[in-house]
C-alpha positions in Angstrom: 8.6 -46.0 223.2 7.7 -45.9 219.7 4.2 -44.5 218.5 2.4 -45.3 215.4 -0.1 -43.0 213.9 -2.0 -44.3 211.1 -4.3 -42.4 208.5 -5.9 -43.2 205.0 -8.9 -45.5 205.6 -12.2 -44.9 204.4 -15.2 -45.8 202.0 -14.5 -47.3 198.5 -16.3 -49.0 196.1 -15.4 -52.6 194.9 -12.6 -52.5 192.7 -11.2 -49.5 193.8 -7.9 -48.4 195.6 -6.9 -46.7 198.6 -3.5 -45.9 200.4 -3.1 -46.3 204.2 -0.2 -44.5 205.7 1.4 -45.2 209.2 3.9 -42.4 210.9 6.5 -43.7 213.3 7.4 -41.1 216.2 11.3 -42.1 215.3 13.4 -43.7 212.9 13.0 -47.5 213.7 13.1 -49.0 209.9 16.5 -50.3 210.3 15.6 -52.4 213.4 11.8 -53.1 213.4 9.7 -55.3 211.3 7.0 -53.5 210.4 3.6 -54.9 209.1 -0.2 -54.3 208.5 -3.0 -56.3 210.2 -6.5 -56.0 209.9 -9.5 -57.4 211.7 -13.1 -57.9 210.3 -16.2 -57.9 212.3 -16.5 -61.5 214.5 -13.4 -62.1 213.1 -9.6 -62.4 214.7 -7.2 -60.2 213.8 -4.7 -61.3 210.7 -1.9 -60.5 209.2 -1.8 -58.5 205.8 1.6 -57.9 205.0 4.9 -57.2 206.6 8.1 -55.5 205.7 11.6 -56.3 207.3 14.5 -54.3 208.2 16.6 -55.3 205.0 13.3 -54.9 202.9 12.1 -58.1 202.1 8.3 -58.4 202.2 6.0 -60.9 202.9 2.0 -61.0 202.2 -1.2 -62.9 203.1 -2.4 -65.1 200.4 -5.7 -62.8 199.9 -4.1 -60.1 199.2 -1.0 -60.8 197.2 -0.8 -58.9 193.9 -3.5 -56.3 195.1 -1.6 -54.6 198.0 1.7 -53.5 198.1 3.9 -52.6 201.4 6.3 -49.9 201.2 8.5 -47.4 203.4 9.9 -43.9 203.2 13.0 -43.9 205.5 13.4 -40.2 205.5 9.6 -39.6 206.2 9.6 -42.4 209.0 6.5 -43.7 207.6 5.4 -46.6 205.9 2.6 -47.4 203.4 -0.2 -50.1 202.4 -1.2 -49.4 198.8 -4.5 -51.7 198.2 -6.0 -52.0 194.8 -8.6 -54.0 193.5 -10.6 -54.1 196.8 -13.5 -56.4 197.3 -16.1 -56.6 200.2 -13.9 -59.1 202.2 -11.4 -56.2 202.6 -13.5 -54.4 204.8 -12.2 -54.3 208.2 -10.1 -52.1 210.7 -6.6 -51.8 209.5 -3.8 -51.7 212.3 0.1 -50.7 211.3 2.4 -52.8 213.8 6.4 -52.4 214.5 7.7 -55.5 216.2 11.3 -56.0 217.7 12.1 -59.5 219.1 9.4 -59.4 222.1 8.3 -55.7 221.9 5.6 -54.5 219.8 3.6 -51.7 219.1 0.1 -51.0 217.3 -1.4 -48.0 215.8 -4.7 -47.1 217.0 -6.4 -48.4 213.5 -8.1 -47.1 210.9 -11.6 -48.2 209.4 -11.9 -49.5 205.6 -15.1 -49.9 204.3 -15.8 -51.7 200.7 -19.2 -51.1 199.6 -21.0 -49.9 196.7 
């Protein structure tokens, strides 16, 4: 069973930056698609970005050019670097690991963009 632990959320002003981290309990990056999702109050959880085992990345249109997903294989950790944040980015962010029908989630971390 893979476990994911997130860190890095917080309060940031519009236009600011923040980096989220997600540490996996074991090395799974060669087999799993790793991703970040978010859920704003009253809205459904939505995909933010993914990184495949081969390294290819995919982003939601709303974050393209502002967010970057990356990983550090040696640390079993992947990241979401967020820049040019705006109030619409306020949400609970969840990391996710998926392989076939199996998936697991992190506990979630709150990101609040406010002046």
